[in-house]
C-alpha angles and dihedrals in degrees: 000000000000146000087275083069093051090055098038095035097043085053090050107034128109145181121143130282132135125204136011126330114279133215091254089061089065094060097060115082092230123009131181129191138164118229118203106221122211095248094060093266129129123227118197113211117193119179132188131175113214128197092225136092117263091247091061093045090050091052090054088060103032106042132064092231089050094052093045090054095061115358118036136003093219119042142153120189128195098185107204138094102284091022127119145230109215119192140175125193100188117114108257092000123138132214107274094033116120108283095040110149120219122205118185120219104224094181143322145194110206112256092355115060141012124179117194135182121193119222103241114229134200092260092061122100115277094242090059092048089055092051099035096124092054100046112100141149117223110195118194119196109205117188113221101193123310099313110026131074132187118209117205109191115192118193106199137180100054120135118224096251136131090247091061094041089053091050091050091057086070101033102051095062090041091055092045088054091052092049088052090054089051091048092049091048095050098038095033 
């Protein structure tokens, strides 16, 4: 399970919520909720509070060593607007081998915001292929003092349909598991 999942899955995941995040959301180590947007879209919000300074959390997302430590064994990062994060999860595989995942960096603000869009492949569900241009993950890094950081991960671009709700039944726990790996790595 890798960061590609956080992006893809956070963009896909769903449970039910409705409205803005609440204070109670902040107390759970990892929390997921689905927000029903006015235009008939679903927004997946996943939130995690990490006992680590924002600079360390940012490095986990923005550097190859950071990604390797918690998300993917093979990774190449070109950190810039229009850049990419390329990953491979196969044992002994290299970037460029079949199965390489490509995540586009839409934009970023160092230590504050990262917007990602996964390159949809043939093996992905049909509903995601249809909506590929709209599926993004907006990750907000919120410092909470000197040594705590809250991540707010917004998966956007999902239509409110049974197909997406079914996909989210799988993706929400997968993303939560990945956030737990990140939490264990940073707090370890």
